Residue, then its C-alpha position, 0 to 999 in steps of 0.5 A: m656758752g660759745a666755745i670750748d677749746g684747749t691750748h698748751v702753756r709752757a710750764s716749769v716742772p721738776i726734772q723727775i716729772q718732765g716726761r708727763f708734761r712733754g706733748r706735741k710741742d717743744g718743751t714742757t707744757q700744761n694742757v689748759l681747757t677753756a670755755a667762753t661765751f660768744g661775747l668773748k668772756f671766760t666762763y670756765v678754766l681748768a689748767g694743770w693737766e700734763g702737756s701729754a694729756h689728750d683734750s678728751r681726758v681734760l674734758n672728761d675731768a672738767l665735766s666730772r668735777p663738782r663745780g666743773l664745766k656745765i654744757p647747756e643743752g642745744i650745743i650744735g658743734i664739738e671740736s673733733d679733738f674732744i670726741m671720745d665715743n657715743s657712749f661718752w656723749s650720750d648723757f649730753f646729746s642724742f645721736 
């Protein structure tokens, strides 16, 4: 695995639930999490979360799914948006 990152993609959603899909960006968006190799090949994509969902919540969902994101041993850096607390990461890393 080379990198994990999230982005927002414009979404057209019913007016009744648009509030949940409004994040920092203008309009309604979906929060999309991706993982890629250093060779720029996608290894995982999770789309569909509301634009207002925090990156750590989306990452937690990706990690908890039966066929979800798998983080190999030896990861050395994590973007600050994904950091939650040490208890969350203790299953993956030693602090």
